[in-house]
Every structure is written in C-alpha cells, then in structure tokens.
N, CA, C, O and the ligand as a Tripos MOL2 file, in Angstrom:
@<TRIPOS>MOLECULE
protein
  233   231    59     0     0
PROTEIN
NO_CHARGES

@<TRIPOS>ATOM
      1 N           0.8710   -1.1770   -0.0270 N.3       1 MET1
      2 CA          0.0270   -0.0590    0.0600 C.3       1 MET1
      3 C           0.8370    1.1430    0.0400 C.2       1 MET1
      4 O           1.5010    1.3890    1.0470 O.2       1 MET1
      5 N           0.8870    1.9720   -1.0060 N.am      2 ALA2
      6 CA          1.6710    3.3790   -1.0270 C.3       2 ALA2
      7 C           0.9880    4.3160   -0.7010 C.2       2 ALA2
      8 O           1.5730    5.3740   -0.4720 O.2       2 ALA2
      9 N          -0.5170    4.2520   -0.5640 N.am      3 VAL3
     10 CA         -1.3340    5.3940   -0.2820 C.3       3 VAL3
     11 C          -1.4460    5.6780    1.1950 C.2       3 VAL3
     12 O          -1.7350    4.7580    1.9600 O.2       3 VAL3
     13 N          -1.2230    6.9570    1.6560 N.am      4 ASN4
     14 CA         -1.3340    7.3540    3.0400 C.3       4 ASN4
     15 C          -2.0960    8.5060    3.0850 C.2       4 ASN4
     16 O          -1.7240    9.6270    2.7400 O.2       4 ASN4
     17 N          -3.3010    8.1530    3.5740 N.am      5 THR5
     18 CA         -4.2700    9.2130    3.4830 C.3       5 THR5
     19 C          -4.6660    9.7860    4.9000 C.2       5 THR5
     20 O          -5.6260   10.5210    5.1310 O.2       5 THR5
     21 N          -3.7130    9.2940    5.8280 N.am      6 THR6
     22 CA         -4.0280    9.7020    7.2360 C.3       6 THR6
     23 C          -2.8930   10.4720    7.8600 C.2       6 THR6
     24 O          -1.7520   10.2090    7.4820 O.2       6 THR6
     25 N          -3.1020   11.4470    8.8280 N.am      7 TRP7
     26 CA         -2.0760   12.0350    9.6410 C.3       7 TRP7
     27 C          -2.4820   11.9190   10.8840 C.2       7 TRP7
     28 O          -3.6590   11.7360   11.1950 O.2       7 TRP7
     29 N          -1.4460   12.0280   11.7560 N.am      8 ALA8
     30 CA         -1.6430   11.9490   13.1690 C.3       8 ALA8
     31 C          -2.7430   12.6700   13.9040 C.2       8 ALA8
     32 O          -3.4640   12.1670   14.7660 O.2       8 ALA8
     33 N          -2.7840   13.8900   13.4680 N.am      9 ASP9
     34 CA         -3.8420   14.7440   14.1870 C.3       9 ASP9
     35 C          -4.4020   15.5020   13.3030 C.2       9 ASP9
     36 O          -3.7510   16.3740   12.7270 O.2       9 ASP9
     37 N          -5.7800   15.2730   13.0440 N.am     10 SER10
     38 CA         -6.7880   16.0990   12.1060 C.3      10 SER10
     39 C          -7.1200   17.0810   12.5550 C.2      10 SER10
     40 O          -7.8350   17.7710   11.8290 O.2      10 SER10
     41 N          -6.8010   17.5780   13.8330 N.am     11 SER11
     42 CA         -6.9580   18.9610   14.3070 C.3      11 SER11
     43 C          -5.9710   19.9970   14.1390 C.2      11 SER11
     44 O          -5.9680   21.1320   14.6180 O.2      11 SER11
     45 N          -4.9650   19.3220   13.2360 N.am     12 THR12
     46 CA         -3.7750   20.5790   13.1260 C.3      12 THR12
     47 C          -3.6470   20.4240   11.4950 C.2      12 THR12
     48 O          -4.1640   19.4650   10.9220 O.2      12 THR12
     49 N          -3.0370   21.2760   10.9080 N.am     13 CYS13
     50 CA         -2.6700   21.2720    9.5820 C.3      13 CYS13
     51 C          -1.2530   20.3960    9.4660 C.2      13 CYS13
     52 O          -0.2310   20.6340   10.1090 O.2      13 CYS13
     53 N          -1.4440   19.2940    8.4630 N.am     14 PRO14
     54 CA         -0.4490   18.3690    8.3000 C.3      14 PRO14
     55 C           0.8800   19.1340    7.6810 C.2      14 PRO14
     56 O           1.9950   18.6860    7.9460 O.2      14 PRO14
     57 N           0.7180   20.3330    6.8240 N.am     15 PHE15
     58 CA          1.5740   20.8580    6.1210 C.3      15 PHE15
     59 C           2.4980   21.9370    6.9810 C.2      15 PHE15
     60 O           3.7060   22.0790    6.7910 O.2      15 PHE15
     61 N           1.6900   22.6990    7.9940 N.am     16 CYS16
     62 CA          2.3240   23.8570    8.6640 C.3      16 CYS16
     63 C           2.1570   23.4380   10.1410 C.2      16 CYS16
     64 O           2.8460   24.0690   10.9430 O.2      16 CYS16
     65 N           1.4890   22.6400   10.5410 N.am     17 GLY17
     66 CA          1.3260   22.2020   12.0680 C.3      17 GLY17
     67 C           0.3350   23.4150   12.7010 C.2      17 GLY17
     68 O           0.1010   23.3320   13.9070 O.2      17 GLY17
     69 N          -0.0700   24.1830   12.1870 N.am     18 ASP18
     70 CA         -1.2040   25.2560   12.5280 C.3      18 ASP18
     71 C          -2.4170   24.4180   13.1370 C.2      18 ASP18
     72 O          -2.7440   23.3480   12.6230 O.2      18 ASP18
     73 N          -3.1150   24.9780   14.3230 N.am     19 GLU19
     74 CA         -4.1220   24.3730   14.8050 C.3      19 GLU19
     75 C          -5.3230   24.8960   13.8330 C.2      19 GLU19
     76 O          -5.3730   26.0240   13.3420 O.2      19 GLU19
     77 N          -6.3420   23.7900   13.6400 N.am     20 LEU20
     78 CA         -7.6240   24.2060   12.8380 C.3      20 LEU20
     79 C          -8.6790   24.4150   13.6900 C.2      20 LEU20
     80 O          -8.7680   23.8580   14.7840 O.2      20 LEU20
     81 N          -9.5500   25.2540   13.2110 N.am     21 ALA21
     82 CA        -10.7870   25.6440   13.9580 C.3      21 ALA21
     83 C         -11.5600   24.3870   14.0740 C.2      21 ALA21
     84 O         -12.1560   24.1230   15.1190 O.2      21 ALA21
     85 N         -11.5750   23.7120   13.1910 N.am     22 SER22
     86 CA        -12.3720   22.4170   13.5680 C.3      22 SER22
     87 C         -11.7240   21.1620   12.5950 C.2      22 SER22
     88 O         -11.2150   21.4630   11.5160 O.2      22 SER22
     89 N         -11.7710   19.9120   12.9930 N.am     23 PRO23
     90 CA        -11.2840   18.9670   12.0020 C.3      23 PRO23
     91 C         -12.0980   18.7470   10.8120 C.2      23 PRO23
     92 O         -13.3250   18.6590   10.8580 O.2      23 PRO23
     93 N         -11.3310   18.6490    9.6310 N.am     24 GLY24
     94 CA        -12.1000   18.4290    8.4250 C.3      24 GLY24
     95 C         -12.3910   19.6130    7.8220 C.2      24 GLY24
     96 O         -11.6330   20.1380    7.0060 O.2      24 GLY24
     97 N         -13.5550   20.1240    8.2030 N.am     25 ALA25
     98 CA        -14.1520   21.3240    7.3700 C.3      25 ALA25
     99 C         -13.1030   22.5620    7.7690 C.2      25 ALA25
    100 O         -12.8920   23.4610    6.9550 O.2      25 ALA25
    101 N         -12.4290   22.5430    9.1430 N.am     26 GLY26
    102 CA        -11.4670   23.5740    9.1180 C.3      26 GLY26
    103 C         -10.2200   23.6370    8.4700 C.2      26 GLY26
    104 O          -9.4950   24.6310    8.4200 O.2      26 GLY26
    105 N          -9.9730   22.3750    7.9040 N.am     27 PHE27
    106 CA         -8.8000   22.1390    7.1130 C.3      27 PHE27
    107 C          -9.0680   22.8200    5.7000 C.2      27 PHE27
    108 O          -8.1330   23.3360    5.0870 O.2      27 PHE27
    109 N         -10.0720   22.8130    5.3110 N.am     28 VAL28
    110 CA        -10.6800   22.9650    3.9280 C.3      28 VAL28
    111 C         -10.3040   24.7930    3.8840 C.2      28 VAL28
    112 O          -9.6890   25.4920    3.0780 O.2      28 VAL28
    113 N         -10.9900   25.0670    5.1210 N.am     29 ASP29
    114 CA        -10.8950   26.7710    5.3210 C.3      29 ASP29
    115 C          -9.4180   27.1810    5.2090 C.2      29 ASP29
    116 O          -8.8640   27.9170    4.3920 O.2      29 ASP29
    117 N          -8.9420   26.5000    6.2530 N.am     30 HIS30
    118 CA         -7.2120   26.8130    6.3970 C.3      30 HIS30
    119 C          -6.6010   26.8920    4.8470 C.2      30 HIS30
    120 O          -6.0110   27.8880    4.4280 O.2      30 HIS30
    121 N          -6.8190   25.7630    4.1110 N.am     31 ILE31
    122 CA         -5.7680   25.7560    2.9850 C.3      31 ILE31
    123 C          -6.3940   26.8460    1.9160 C.2      31 ILE31
    124 O          -5.6980   27.2390    0.9800 O.2      31 ILE31
    125 N          -7.6740   27.2890    2.0960 N.am     32 ARG32
    126 CA         -8.1500   28.2650    1.0460 C.3      32 ARG32
    127 C          -7.5960   29.5070    1.7410 C.2      32 ARG32
    128 O          -7.4960   30.4660    0.9760 O.2      32 ARG32
    129 N          -7.2160   29.7290    2.9830 N.am     33 GLU33
    130 CA         -6.5100   30.9560    3.3250 C.3      33 GLU33
    131 C          -4.9580   30.9990    3.3920 C.2      33 GLU33
    132 O          -4.3540   32.0300    3.6860 O.2      33 GLU33
    133 N          -4.3220   29.7730    3.0900 N.am     34 ASN34
    134 CA         -2.9250   29.7390    3.3260 C.3      34 ASN34
    135 C          -2.5060   29.1220    2.0860 C.2      34 ASN34
    136 O          -2.5970   27.9170    1.8480 O.2      34 ASN34
    137 N          -1.9230   30.2260    1.1100 N.am     35 ASP35
    138 CA         -1.5060   29.7350   -0.2470 C.3      35 ASP35
    139 C          -0.6240   28.5500   -0.0830 C.2      35 ASP35
    140 O          -0.8570   27.5610   -0.7770 O.2      35 ASP35
    141 N           0.3870   28.5450    0.7790 N.am     36 ASP36
    142 CA          1.6450   27.6710    1.0270 C.3      36 ASP36
    143 C           0.7050   26.3050    1.2350 C.2      36 ASP36
    144 O           0.6740   25.4430    0.3570 O.2      36 ASP36
    145 N           0.0950   26.2080    2.2280 N.am     37 CYS37
    146 CA         -0.6530   25.0370    2.3730 C.3      37 CYS37
    147 C          -1.3640   24.5320    1.3610 C.2      37 CYS37
    148 O          -1.2770   23.3230    1.1450 O.2      37 CYS37
    149 N          -2.1390   25.2940    0.6090 N.am     38 GLU38
    150 CA         -2.9060   25.0980   -0.5280 C.3      38 GLU38
    151 C          -2.1940   24.3120   -1.7280 C.2      38 GLU38
    152 O          -2.6760   23.3240   -2.2810 O.2      38 GLU38
    153 N          -1.0070   24.8920   -2.0300 N.am     39 SER39
    154 CA         -0.0570   24.3610   -2.9960 C.3      39 SER39
    155 C           0.2860   23.2460   -2.5270 C.2      39 SER39
    156 O           0.2350   22.3040   -3.3180 O.2      39 SER39
    157 N           0.7360   22.9750   -1.1430 N.am     40 GLU40
    158 CA          1.3290   21.5650   -0.6780 C.3      40 GLU40
    159 C           0.2370   20.5400   -0.9350 C.2      40 GLU40
    160 O           0.3540   19.4480   -1.4920 O.2      40 GLU40
    161 N          -0.7660   21.0630   -0.4580 N.am     41 HIS41
    162 CA         -1.9980   19.9610   -0.3790 C.3      41 HIS41
    163 C          -2.3110   19.4340   -2.0010 C.2      41 HIS41
    164 O          -2.6030   18.3060   -2.3960 O.2      41 HIS41
    165 N          -2.1360   20.6580   -2.7350 N.am     42 GLU42
    166 CA         -2.2000   20.0770   -4.4880 C.3      42 GLU42
    167 C          -1.3840   19.1490   -4.7510 C.2      42 GLU42
    168 O          -1.7700   18.1240   -5.3130 O.2      42 GLU42
    169 N          -0.0350   19.3480   -4.3720 N.am     43 GLN43
    170 CA          1.0130   18.5220   -4.6440 C.3      43 GLN43
    171 C           0.6850   16.9940   -3.9160 C.2      43 GLN43
    172 O           0.8070   15.9140   -4.4930 O.2      43 GLN43
    173 N           0.3450   17.1480   -2.8390 N.am     44 TRP44
    174 CA          0.0770   15.7860   -2.2430 C.3      44 TRP44
    175 C          -1.0410   14.9550   -2.7590 C.2      44 TRP44
    176 O          -1.0800   13.7260   -2.7100 O.2      44 TRP44
    177 N          -2.0220   15.8100   -3.3010 N.am     45 ARG45
    178 CA         -3.1900   15.0810   -4.0330 C.3      45 ARG45
    179 C          -2.5300   14.4420   -5.1960 C.2      45 ARG45
    180 O          -2.7520   13.2570   -5.4420 O.2      45 ARG45
    181 N          -1.6230   15.2530   -6.0260 N.am     46 GLU46
    182 CA         -1.2680   14.6780   -7.1540 C.3      46 GLU46
    183 C          -0.3100   13.7390   -7.0230 C.2      46 GLU46
    184 O          -0.0700   13.0700   -8.0280 O.2      46 GLU46
    185 N           0.4260   13.4740   -5.8280 N.am     47 ASN47
    186 CA          1.2350   12.2640   -5.5840 C.3      47 ASN47
    187 C           0.3130   11.3110   -5.2230 C.2      47 ASN47
    188 O           0.5990   10.1950   -5.6580 O.2      47 ASN47
    189 N          -0.7690   11.3760   -4.5300 N.am     48 LEU48
    190 CA         -1.5940   10.2530   -4.3870 C.3      48 LEU48
    191 C          -2.0800    9.7670   -5.8210 C.2      48 LEU48
    192 O          -1.8630    8.6060   -6.1680 O.2      48 LEU48
    193 N          -2.6860   10.5930   -6.5840 N.am     49 ALA49
    194 CA         -3.0930   10.3710   -7.8960 C.3      49 ALA49
    195 C          -2.0100    9.7400   -8.7100 C.2      49 ALA49
    196 O          -2.3680    8.8370   -9.4660 O.2      49 ALA49
    197 N          -0.8650   10.0330   -8.6830 N.am     50 GLY50
    198 CA          0.2940    9.3190   -9.1360 C.3      50 GLY50
    199 C           0.5380    7.9640   -8.8210 C.2      50 GLY50
    200 O           0.9080    7.0800   -9.5940 O.2      50 GLY50
    201 N           0.2610    7.8720   -7.4410 N.am     51 ASP51
    202 CA          0.7170    6.3510   -7.0580 C.3      51 ASP51
    203 C          -0.5740    5.4460   -7.5900 C.2      51 ASP51
    204 O          -0.4450    4.3460   -8.1270 O.2      51 ASP51
    205 N          -1.5970    5.9820   -7.3910 N.am     52 LEU52
    206 CA         -2.7630    5.1020   -7.9000 C.3      52 LEU52
    207 C          -2.6210    4.7660   -9.2770 C.2      52 LEU52
    208 O          -2.6550    3.6090   -9.6960 O.2      52 LEU52
    209 N          -2.4200    6.0490  -10.1640 N.am     53 ALA53
    210 CA         -2.3100    5.5150  -11.6580 C.3      53 ALA53
    211 C          -1.0440    4.3390  -11.7700 C.2      53 ALA53
    212 O          -1.1210    3.3160  -12.4500 O.2      53 ALA53
    213 N           0.1850    4.7670  -10.8940 N.am     54 GLY54
    214 CA          1.0200    3.7340  -11.3830 C.3      54 GLY54
    215 C           0.5930    2.3640  -10.9270 C.2      54 GLY54
    216 O           0.9160    1.4220  -11.6520 O.2      54 GLY54
    217 N          -0.0470    2.1340   -9.8910 N.am     55 GLU55
    218 CA         -0.6590    0.8330   -9.4880 C.3      55 GLU55
    219 C          -1.4740    0.3380  -10.3600 C.2      55 GLU55
    220 O          -1.3900   -0.8430  -10.6970 O.2      55 GLU55
    221 N          -2.4420    1.2210  -10.8850 N.am     56 TRP56
    222 CA         -3.4650    0.5730  -11.8930 C.3      56 TRP56
    223 C          -2.8150    0.2380  -12.9660 C.2      56 TRP56
    224 O          -3.0890   -0.8610  -13.4490 O.2      56 TRP56
    225 N          -1.8130    1.0580  -13.6100 N.am     57 ALA57
    226 CA         -1.0830    0.7340  -14.8510 C.3      57 ALA57
    227 C          -0.1910   -0.5950  -14.7350 C.2      57 ALA57
    228 O          -0.2200   -1.4360  -15.6340 O.2      57 ALA57
    229 N           0.5350   -0.7340  -13.6880 N.am     58 GLY58
    230 CA          1.2850   -1.9030  -13.2770 C.3      58 GLY58
    231 C           0.6930   -3.3750  -13.4670 C.2      58 GLY58
    232 O           1.3480   -4.3550  -13.1100 O.2      58 GLY58
    233 ZN         -1.3000   24.9210    7.2260 Zn       59 ZN59
@<TRIPOS>BOND
     1     1     2 1
     2     2     3 1
     3     3     4 2
     4     3     5 am
     5     5     6 1
     6     6     7 1
     7     7     8 2
     8     7     9 am
     9     9    10 1
    10    10    11 1
    11    11    12 2
    12    11    13 am
    13    13    14 1
    14    14    15 1
    15    15    16 2
    16    15    17 am
    17    17    18 1
    18    18    19 1
    19    19    20 2
    20    19    21 am
    21    21    22 1
    22    22    23 1
    23    23    24 2
    24    23    25 am
    25    25    26 1
    26    26    27 1
    27    27    28 2
    28    27    29 am
    29    29    30 1
    30    30    31 1
    31    31    32 2
    32    31    33 am
    33    33    34 1
    34    34    35 1
    35    35    36 2
    36    35    37 am
    37    37    38 1
    38    38    39 1
    39    39    40 2
    40    39    41 am
    41    41    42 1
    42    42    43 1
    43    43    44 2
    44    43    45 am
    45    45    46 1
    46    46    47 1
    47    47    48 2
    48    47    49 am
    49    49    50 1
    50    50    51 1
    51    51    52 2
    52    51    53 am
    53    53    54 1
    54    54    55 1
    55    55    56 2
    56    55    57 am
    57    57    58 1
    58    58    59 1
    59    59    60 2
    60    59    61 am
    61    61    62 1
    62    62    63 1
    63    63    64 2
    64    63    65 am
    65    65    66 1
    66    66    67 1
    67    67    68 2
    68    67    69 am
    69    69    70 1
    70    70    71 1
    71    71    72 2
    72    71    73 am
    73    73    74 1
    74    74    75 1
    75    75    76 2
    76    75    77 am
    77    77    78 1
    78    78    79 1
    79    79    80 2
    80    79    81 am
    81    81    82 1
    82    82    83 1
    83    83    84 2
    84    83    85 am
    85    85    86 1
    86    86    87 1
    87    87    88 2
    88    87    89 am
    89    89    90 1
    90    90    91 1
    91    91    92 2
    92    91    93 am
    93    93    94 1
    94    94    95 1
    95    95    96 2
    96    95    97 am
    97    97    98 1
    98    98    99 1
    99    99   100 2
   100    99   101 am
   101   101   102 1
   102   102   103 1
   103   103   104 2
   104   103   105 am
   105   105   106 1
   106   106   107 1
   107   107   108 2
   108   107   109 am
   109   109   110 1
   110   110   111 1
   111   111   112 2
   112   111   113 am
   113   113   114 1
   114   114   115 1
   115   115   116 2
   116   115   117 am
   117   117   118 1
   118   118   119 1
   119   119   120 2
   120   119   121 am
   121   121   122 1
   122   122   123 1
   123   123   124 2
   124   123   125 am
   125   125   126 1
   126   126   127 1
   127   127   128 2
   128   127   129 am
   129   129   130 1
   130   130   131 1
   131   131   132 2
   132   131   133 am
   133   133   134 1
   134   134   135 1
   135   135   136 2
   136   135   137 am
   137   137   138 1
   138   138   139 1
   139   139   140 2
   140   139   141 am
   141   141   142 1
   142   142   143 1
   143   143   144 2
   144   143   145 am
   145   145   146 1
   146   146   147 1
   147   147   148 2
   148   147   149 am
   149   149   150 1
   150   150   151 1
   151   151   152 2
   152   151   153 am
   153   153   154 1
   154   154   155 1
   155   155   156 2
   156   155   157 am
   157   157   158 1
   158   158   159 1
   159   159   160 2
   160   159   161 am
   161   161   162 1
   162   162   163 1
   163   163   164 2
   164   163   165 am
   165   165   166 1
   166   166   167 1
   167   167   168 2
   168   167   169 am
   169   169   170 1
   170   170   171 1
   171   171   172 2
   172   171   173 am
   173   173   174 1
   174   174   175 1
   175   175   176 2
   176   175   177 am
   177   177   178 1
   178   178   179 1
   179   179   180 2
   180   179   181 am
   181   181   182 1
   182   182   183 1
   183   183   184 2
   184   183   185 am
   185   185   186 1
   186   186   187 1
   187   187   188 2
   188   187   189 am
   189   189   190 1
   190   190   191 1
   191   191   192 2
   192   191   193 am
   193   193   194 1
   194   194   195 1
   195   195   196 2
   196   195   197 am
   197   197   198 1
   198   198   199 1
   199   199   200 2
   200   199   201 am
   201   201   202 1
   202   202   203 1
   203   203   204 2
   204   203   205 am
   205   205   206 1
   206   206   207 1
   207   207   208 2
   208   207   209 am
   209   209   210 1
   210   210   211 1
   211   211   212 2
   212   211   213 am
   213   213   214 1
   214   214   215 1
   215   215   216 2
   216   215   217 am
   217   217   218 1
   218   218   219 1
   219   219   220 2
   220   219   221 am
   221   221   222 1
   222   222   223 1
   223   223   224 2
   224   223   225 am
   225   225   226 1
   226   226   227 1
   227   227   228 2
   228   227   229 am
   229   229   230 1
   230   230   231 1
   231   231   232 2
@<TRIPOS>SUBSTRUCTURE
     1 MET1         2 RESIDUE 1 A MET
     2 ALA2         6 RESIDUE 1 A ALA
     3 VAL3        10 RESIDUE 1 A VAL
     4 ASN4        14 RESIDUE 1 A ASN
     5 THR5        18 RESIDUE 1 A THR
     6 THR6        22 RESIDUE 1 A THR
     7 TRP7        26 RESIDUE 1 A TRP
     8 ALA8        30 RESIDUE 1 A ALA
     9 ASP9        34 RESIDUE 1 A ASP
    10 SER10       38 RESIDUE 1 A SER
    11 SER11       42 RESIDUE 1 A SER
    12 THR12       46 RESIDUE 1 A THR
    13 CYS13       50 RESIDUE 1 A CYS
    14 PRO14       54 RESIDUE 1 A PRO
    15 PHE15       58 RESIDUE 1 A PHE
    16 CYS16       62 RESIDUE 1 A CYS
    17 GLY17       66 RESIDUE 1 A GLY
    18 ASP18       70 RESIDUE 1 A ASP
    19 GLU19       74 RESIDUE 1 A GLU
    20 LEU20       78 RESIDUE 1 A LEU
    21 ALA21       82 RESIDUE 1 A ALA
    22 SER22       86 RESIDUE 1 A SER
    23 PRO23       90 RESIDUE 1 A PRO
    24 GLY24       94 RESIDUE 1 A GLY
    25 ALA25       98 RESIDUE 1 A ALA
    26 GLY26      102 RESIDUE 1 A GLY
    27 PHE27      106 RESIDUE 1 A PHE
    28 VAL28      110 RESIDUE 1 A VAL
    29 ASP29      114 RESIDUE 1 A ASP
    30 HIS30      118 RESIDUE 1 A HIS
    31 ILE31      122 RESIDUE 1 A ILE
    32 ARG32      126 RESIDUE 1 A ARG
    33 GLU33      130 RESIDUE 1 A GLU
    34 ASN34      134 RESIDUE 1 A ASN
    35 ASP35      138 RESIDUE 1 A ASP
    36 ASP36      142 RESIDUE 1 A ASP
    37 CYS37      146 RESIDUE 1 A CYS
    38 GLU38      150 RESIDUE 1 A GLU
    39 SER39      154 RESIDUE 1 A SER
    40 GLU40      158 RESIDUE 1 A GLU
    41 HIS41      162 RESIDUE 1 A HIS
    42 GLU42      166 RESIDUE 1 A GLU
    43 GLN43      170 RESIDUE 1 A GLN
    44 TRP44      174 RESIDUE 1 A TRP
    45 ARG45      178 RESIDUE 1 A ARG
    46 GLU46      182 RESIDUE 1 A GLU
    47 ASN47      186 RESIDUE 1 A ASN
    48 LEU48      190 RESIDUE 1 A LEU
    49 ALA49      194 RESIDUE 1 A ALA
    50 GLY50      198 RESIDUE 1 A GLY
    51 ASP51      202 RESIDUE 1 A ASP
    52 LEU52      206 RESIDUE 1 A LEU
    53 ALA53      210 RESIDUE 1 A ALA
    54 GLY54      214 RESIDUE 1 A GLY
    55 GLU55      218 RESIDUE 1 A GLU
    56 TRP56      222 RESIDUE 1 A TRP
    57 ALA57      226 RESIDUE 1 A ALA
    58 GLY58      230 RESIDUE 1 A GLY
    59 ZN59       233 GROUP 0 **** ****
C-alpha cells in the first residue's frame, strides 16, 4: 500500500502544523486562506493520484 491518507492529528494542519478551527471542515478553510498549504495540498493530492495511476497501470 503506497497510499497514506491519514495524519496523526486531524485537528492540526499536516503541512504547517497550525491548529485548525475544526477537524475536516476547518482544514478546507485553512488551505483556502494559506497559499503555501494549499499548493502543498495540491502536490500531495497529485502524488496520491500518481501512486494510484502507477498501481493501476502496473
Ligand atoms: Zn497549514
């Protein structure tokens, strides 16, 4: 399993470690307001998609 969709604490941002207003929904607001975290999140999602594509193709 190459896919890792979990992080230790969903009440903090996995990219900058900031506390979130609320787990889940707070994270969406957080990355919307933080360009750095948003672009890291984009890359993280692309990495996941890349891993999946590799596994499906393999
Ligand atoms: Zn963050």
